[in-house]
C-alpha positions, 0 to 999 in steps of 0.5 A: 499500500505505501507504494500506491500512495506514494505513486498517487502522491507523485502523480498530482503533486502540483496539480491544483485542487480546481484542476484536478476536480476539472480532470474528475469532472471531465473523466466522469461526464465522458467515460463509460463503462467497457462491456456495459456501455453506460456512463459509470455514474449510472452503475450502482450495486443495489445491495449497497444502495439498498444499504445505504437507504436503509442507514439513511432512513434509520439518520445515519450520515453516509460517506462513499469513496 
């Protein structure tokens, strides 16, 4: 794991938050799943969505990353 962290840190060293956010937004605006041919933003794992809905209904704050 340290190698991965170091690689990611080096890759984005010196990039501003604004530039990073634009790159991420551009990716999610244009990228499509290679097999399903739908935008990644349209994909969700149903049991995870059900868990999030259950926790939210019980007033938990849910964060995903």
